[in-house]
C-alpha positions as CSV (number, residue, x, y, z in Angstrom):
1,M,1.6,-58.8,-2.0
2,P,-2.0,-57.7,-2.7
3,P,-2.5,-55.1,-5.5
4,V,-2.5,-51.5,-4.4
5,P,-5.9,-49.8,-4.8
6,A,-5.8,-46.4,-6.5
7,I,-7.9,-43.6,-8.0
8,L,-7.8,-42.2,-11.5
9,A,-8.3,-38.4,-11.5
10,I,-8.8,-36.3,-14.6
11,D,-9.1,-32.6,-15.1
12,V,-10.4,-31.5,-18.5
13,G,-9.3,-27.9,-18.8
14,G,-9.9,-25.6,-21.6
15,T,-6.3,-25.8,-22.9
16,T,-4.9,-28.9,-21.2
17,I,-6.2,-32.3,-20.0
18,K,-4.3,-33.4,-16.8
19,A,-4.5,-36.9,-15.3
20,E,-3.0,-38.8,-12.4
21,V,-3.3,-42.1,-10.7
22,A,-3.1,-41.7,-7.0
23,S,-3.2,-43.9,-3.8
24,G,-2.3,-43.3,-0.2
25,D,1.3,-43.7,-1.3
26,G,1.0,-40.5,-3.5
27,V,1.0,-40.0,-7.2
28,L,1.8,-43.2,-9.1
29,A,1.4,-42.1,-12.6
30,A,0.7,-38.8,-14.4
31,G,0.2,-37.4,-17.9
32,R,-1.3,-34.5,-19.9
33,C,-2.3,-33.7,-23.4
34,P,-3.8,-30.7,-25.3
35,T,-7.6,-30.3,-25.1
36,P,-9.2,-30.8,-28.5
37,K,-12.6,-29.2,-29.3
38,G,-16.0,-30.7,-28.9
39,E,-16.5,-34.4,-28.4
40,H,-12.8,-35.0,-29.3
41,A,-12.0,-33.8,-25.8
42,L,-13.8,-36.7,-24.3
43,A,-11.9,-39.2,-26.5
44,A,-8.6,-37.6,-25.5
45,A,-9.4,-37.9,-21.8
46,R,-10.6,-41.6,-22.4
47,D,-7.3,-42.5,-24.2
48,L,-5.2,-40.6,-21.6
49,G,-7.0,-42.4,-18.6
50,A,-6.6,-45.9,-20.4
51,T,-2.9,-45.2,-20.8
52,L,-2.4,-44.4,-17.0
53,I,-4.6,-47.4,-16.0
54,A,-2.4,-49.6,-18.0
55,E,0.8,-48.1,-16.5
56,A,-0.5,-48.5,-13.1
57,A,-1.5,-52.1,-13.7
58,A,1.9,-52.9,-15.0
59,S,3.2,-51.8,-11.6
60,G,0.7,-53.9,-9.8
61,V,-1.5,-51.1,-8.9
62,V,-5.4,-51.6,-9.6
63,V,-7.3,-48.4,-10.3
64,Q,-10.7,-48.9,-8.7
65,A,-12.6,-45.8,-9.4
66,A,-12.2,-42.4,-11.3
67,G,-13.2,-38.8,-10.8
68,V,-13.4,-36.6,-14.0
69,V,-14.0,-32.8,-13.7
70,V,-14.9,-30.6,-16.7
71,P,-15.7,-26.9,-17.3
72,G,-19.0,-25.3,-18.2
73,I,-22.5,-26.5,-17.1
74,V,-22.3,-30.0,-15.6
75,D,-25.2,-32.3,-14.6
76,A,-23.3,-34.6,-12.2
77,A,-26.3,-36.7,-11.5
78,R,-26.8,-37.7,-15.1
79,G,-23.0,-37.8,-15.7
80,T,-23.4,-35.3,-18.5
81,A,-21.4,-32.3,-19.6
82,V,-24.2,-30.0,-20.6
83,Y,-22.4,-27.0,-22.1
84,S,-18.9,-25.5,-22.5
85,S,-18.4,-22.3,-24.5
86,N,-14.6,-22.8,-24.5
87,I,-14.4,-26.5,-25.4
88,G,-17.6,-26.5,-27.5
89,W,-19.7,-29.5,-26.5
90,D,-23.4,-29.8,-25.8
91,N,-25.2,-32.5,-23.7
92,L,-22.1,-34.9,-24.0
93,A,-22.5,-38.1,-22.0
94,V,-19.4,-38.6,-19.9
95,T,-19.6,-41.1,-17.1
96,G,-21.3,-43.9,-19.1
97,P,-18.8,-44.1,-22.0
98,L,-15.7,-43.8,-19.7
99,S,-16.9,-46.3,-17.2
100,A,-17.6,-48.8,-20.0
101,E,-14.2,-48.1,-21.5
102,W,-12.2,-48.3,-18.3
103,G,-14.3,-50.9,-16.5
104,I,-14.6,-48.8,-13.3
105,P,-17.2,-46.6,-11.7
106,V,-16.8,-43.0,-12.8
107,R,-18.1,-39.8,-11.1
108,L,-18.4,-36.5,-13.0
109,G,-17.9,-33.1,-11.4
110,H,-17.6,-29.5,-12.3
111,D,-13.8,-28.6,-12.5
112,V,-14.0,-25.3,-10.5
113,I,-16.3,-26.6,-7.9
114,A,-14.2,-29.7,-7.4
115,A,-11.0,-27.5,-7.2
116,G,-12.7,-25.1,-4.7
117,H,-13.8,-28.1,-2.6
118,A,-10.2,-29.3,-2.5
119,E,-8.9,-25.9,-1.5
120,Y,-11.6,-25.6,1.2
121,L,-10.8,-29.0,2.8
122,T,-7.0,-29.1,2.4
123,G,-5.8,-25.9,0.8
124,A,-5.9,-22.1,1.2
125,G,-9.5,-22.0,2.2
126,R,-9.1,-24.3,5.1
127,G,-10.4,-22.8,8.4
128,A,-12.9,-20.3,6.8
129,A,-16.6,-20.8,6.8
130,D,-17.5,-18.7,3.7
131,V,-15.0,-19.0,0.7
132,A,-15.0,-18.1,-2.8
133,F,-12.5,-20.0,-5.0
134,V,-12.1,-18.2,-8.4
135,A,-10.2,-20.1,-11.1
136,I,-8.6,-17.9,-13.8
137,G,-7.3,-19.8,-16.8
138,T,-8.7,-20.2,-20.2
139,G,-11.9,-18.8,-18.6
140,I,-12.9,-17.5,-15.2
141,A,-15.3,-19.2,-12.8
142,A,-15.9,-19.4,-9.1
143,A,-16.8,-22.1,-6.6
144,L,-18.7,-20.9,-3.7
145,I,-18.7,-22.4,-0.2
146,V,-21.3,-20.8,2.1
147,G,-21.4,-21.8,5.9
148,G,-19.3,-24.8,5.0
149,R,-21.5,-26.1,2.3
150,V,-20.5,-26.2,-1.4
151,L,-23.1,-24.8,-3.7
152,D,-23.2,-27.1,-6.7
153,G,-26.2,-26.1,-8.7
154,N,-29.1,-28.1,-10.1
155,G,-27.8,-29.7,-13.3
156,A,-29.1,-27.0,-15.6
157,A,-26.9,-24.3,-14.2
158,Q,-23.9,-23.9,-11.9
159,P,-23.5,-21.1,-9.5
160,G,-20.4,-19.0,-9.4
161,E,-20.2,-18.2,-13.3
162,I,-18.6,-14.9,-12.5
163,G,-16.7,-14.9,-15.7
164,H,-19.8,-14.0,-17.5
165,V,-20.5,-11.0,-15.4
166,V,-20.3,-8.0,-17.8
167,V,-17.6,-5.6,-16.3
168,R,-16.8,-3.8,-19.6
169,P,-20.0,-3.1,-21.5
170,G,-19.3,-3.2,-25.3
171,G,-15.9,-4.7,-24.7
172,P,-14.4,-7.7,-26.4
173,E,-16.7,-10.5,-27.4
174,C,-17.0,-13.4,-25.1
175,G,-17.4,-17.1,-26.0
176,C,-20.9,-16.9,-24.3
177,G,-22.0,-14.4,-27.0
178,N,-22.0,-11.3,-24.7
179,R,-19.5,-8.5,-24.9
180,G,-17.3,-7.2,-22.1
181,C,-17.6,-10.3,-19.8
182,L,-15.0,-10.6,-17.1
183,E,-13.7,-13.7,-18.8
184,A,-13.2,-11.7,-22.1
185,V,-11.0,-9.1,-20.4
186,A,-9.1,-10.6,-17.5
187,S,-8.7,-14.4,-18.1
188,A,-5.3,-15.8,-19.0
189,A,-6.4,-16.1,-22.6
190,A,-7.8,-12.7,-22.7
191,I,-4.6,-11.2,-21.3
192,A,-2.5,-12.9,-24.1
193,R,-4.9,-11.6,-26.8
194,A,-4.8,-8.1,-25.4
195,Y,-1.0,-8.1,-25.5
196,E,-1.0,-9.3,-29.1
197,R,-3.5,-6.6,-30.1
198,A,-1.4,-3.9,-28.3
199,T,2.0,-4.9,-29.7
200,G,1.4,-7.0,-32.8
201,E,3.6,-9.6,-31.4
202,P,2.7,-13.2,-30.3
203,A,2.5,-13.8,-26.5
204,A,3.7,-16.9,-25.0
205,G,0.8,-17.0,-22.5
206,A,-0.4,-14.6,-19.8
207,L,2.3,-15.4,-17.4
208,A,4.8,-14.3,-20.0
209,V,3.0,-11.0,-20.3
210,F,3.3,-10.6,-16.4
211,R,7.0,-11.2,-16.7
212,A,7.3,-8.7,-19.6
213,A,5.5,-6.1,-17.6
214,E,8.6,-5.5,-15.5
215,G,10.2,-3.8,-18.4
216,D,7.7,-3.3,-21.2
217,P,5.1,-0.4,-20.6
218,R,2.8,-2.1,-23.2
219,A,2.6,-5.1,-21.0
220,R,2.1,-3.0,-17.9
221,V,-0.9,-1.4,-19.5
222,V,-2.4,-4.8,-20.4
223,I,-1.9,-6.2,-16.9
224,E,-3.4,-3.1,-15.2
225,A,-6.5,-3.3,-17.3
226,A,-7.0,-7.0,-16.5
227,T,-6.3,-6.7,-12.7
228,V,-8.6,-3.7,-12.4
229,A,-11.3,-5.6,-14.4
230,L,-10.8,-8.7,-12.2
231,A,-11.2,-6.4,-9.0
232,D,-14.5,-5.1,-10.5
233,G,-15.8,-8.6,-10.8
234,L,-14.6,-9.7,-7.3
235,A,-16.3,-6.5,-5.9
236,V,-19.6,-7.8,-7.3
237,L,-19.0,-11.1,-5.7
238,T,-18.0,-9.6,-2.4
239,T,-21.1,-7.3,-2.3
240,L,-23.5,-10.2,-3.0
241,L,-22.0,-13.0,-0.8
242,A,-19.4,-11.4,1.6
243,P,-17.0,-14.2,1.6
244,E,-14.5,-14.3,4.5
245,R,-11.8,-15.4,1.9
246,I,-11.2,-15.4,-1.8
247,V,-8.8,-17.9,-3.1
248,L,-7.4,-17.2,-6.5
249,G,-6.5,-20.3,-8.5
250,G,-6.1,-21.6,-12.1
251,G,-3.0,-21.1,-14.1
252,L,-2.9,-17.3,-13.8
253,A,-2.5,-17.6,-10.0
254,E,1.0,-18.8,-10.8
255,A,1.8,-15.1,-11.2
256,G,1.8,-14.8,-7.4
257,A,2.2,-11.3,-5.9
258,A,2.3,-9.7,-9.4
259,L,-1.4,-10.7,-9.7
260,L,-2.5,-10.8,-6.0
261,D,-1.1,-7.3,-4.9
262,P,-2.7,-5.0,-7.6
263,V,-6.1,-7.0,-7.4
264,A,-6.1,-6.8,-3.5
265,K,-5.4,-3.0,-3.7
266,A,-8.1,-2.4,-6.4
267,L,-10.7,-4.5,-4.5
268,A,-10.2,-2.8,-1.3
269,G,-10.8,0.5,-3.0
270,R,-14.1,-0.8,-4.5
271,V,-15.8,-2.6,-1.6
272,R,-17.9,-0.2,0.4
273,V,-20.7,-2.0,2.2
274,Q,-19.1,-5.4,2.9
275,P,-15.7,-6.0,4.7
276,S,-12.9,-6.5,2.2
277,P,-12.2,-10.3,2.1
278,G,-8.9,-12.0,2.5
279,L,-7.3,-12.6,-0.8
280,V,-4.9,-15.4,-1.3
281,T,-3.6,-17.8,-4.0
282,A,-4.4,-21.5,-4.1
283,R,-2.3,-23.8,-2.1
284,H,-2.8,-26.7,-4.7
285,G,-2.0,-24.4,-7.5
286,E,-2.9,-25.8,-10.9
287,R,-3.3,-29.2,-9.3
288,A,-6.5,-28.1,-7.4
289,G,-8.7,-29.6,-10.1
290,I,-6.9,-32.9,-10.0
291,V,-7.1,-33.0,-6.2
292,G,-10.8,-32.3,-6.3
293,A,-11.3,-35.1,-9.1
294,A,-9.5,-37.5,-6.8
295,L,-11.8,-36.7,-4.0
296,L,-14.8,-37.5,-6.4
297,G,-13.1,-40.7,-7.3
298,Q,-12.6,-41.7,-3.6
299,S,-16.3,-41.1,-2.9
300,M,-17.1,-44.0,-5.4
301,L,-15.2,-46.5,-3.2
302,P,-17.0,-48.8,-0.7
């Protein structure tokens, strides 16, 4: 039997690096590891990818190309991770070192833009011409699809950095250096920090705070503050771009209706000029970045 061709897809998140080897037969191998800071994140992604390529080869599967998506500012043409406030790298060459290590062509992309493209093509954004995909995890960022075209920036900046819109002037300090950014008050990391400040107790992640809100008034106050702030940010996005649909993704979207319902209610009360967009959660869930990375990898095949 001839070897099965496959794609390596890697999603470098602010907290976790996720990787899969996939072909037309589905996911053939998968793995994940914590995201180290700075250049160590690239080394961790390199090693995880090499492990999965070796596992696939042992099963008669040949990985022919890879797609790698990262957060922050990305220059896809140069294959460079320009800047990430959450991971802490600066002008880091990605595609060259990884291609040399793995022996296959590698294409780099922005994690949220790739995830938004995946949701637009095969997920919760399918069928809409104008879509905003908003990923809420360690940080907050948006992918914008306007008239069916993905806006991907110019290499010096990415559109859709809604996480750095100031919604609470003078509020908590953000990794970008400003205070009161949406990311600093409504991301999954910010929700966990706010709960810890309010209670003096450790939070096992933002989803745990959502669960605790059912019986803990302190958690309810934290969740209400975060969802209202998120609605404020989405109201800015809606007023500027008038998307037909907003897709909420990232790890926090796993909260489902507990996130969606209060945000939708608050957003409807804030949008005055534009129609209130449809608000849904991502179909691909936390795998949206991986699916987008696989699409990048597929584009490298003949």
